[in-house]
C-alpha positions in Angstrom: 12.9 1.7 -2.3 12.0 2.1 -6.1 8.5 2.6 -5.0 9.3 5.6 -3.0 10.6 7.1 -6.2 7.0 7.3 -7.9 5.7 9.6 -5.2 4.3 13.1 -6.4 4.7 16.1 -4.2 7.1 18.7 -2.6 10.1 17.2 -0.1 8.1 18.8 2.7 4.6 17.5 1.6 6.2 13.9 1.6 8.0 14.3 5.0 5.6 12.2 6.8 4.6 9.9 3.9 5.0 6.1 3.7 5.3 3.3 1.4 3.1 0.6 2.0 3.2 -2.4 -0.3 0.5 -5.6 0.1 1.3 -8.2 -2.2 0.4 -12.1 -1.9 3.2 -14.2 -3.1 1.9 -17.4 -5.4 2.5 -20.5 -3.2 3.4 -18.6 0.0 0.4 -16.6 1.5 -1.9 -16.5 -1.8 -4.5 -18.5 -0.3 -7.3 -16.6 0.9 -5.5 -13.4 -0.3 -8.6 -11.8 -1.7 -10.3 -11.6 1.6 -7.1 -10.6 3.2 -6.7 -7.6 1.0 -10.2 -6.3 1.6 -9.6 -6.4 5.1 -6.3 -4.5 5.0 -8.0 -1.8 2.7 -11.0 -1.5 5.5 -8.0 -0.8 7.9 -6.3 1.9 5.7 -7.7 5.3 6.1 -9.4 6.3 2.5 -7.2 9.3 2.1 -4.3 6.9 1.3 -5.8 5.0 -1.4 -5.6 6.1 -4.9 -8.3 5.0 -7.1 
């Protein structure tokens, strides 16, 4: 998983970390994707969202 290579921290601090990808695919699941992404972000704890 290349996305997991871009995390910052020690091995210990990332021990219970996980990578979460949420990307709509054009023509597959993009209809209503904006609202679905908003709902997903509402579920995730604020501490895991980097701004």
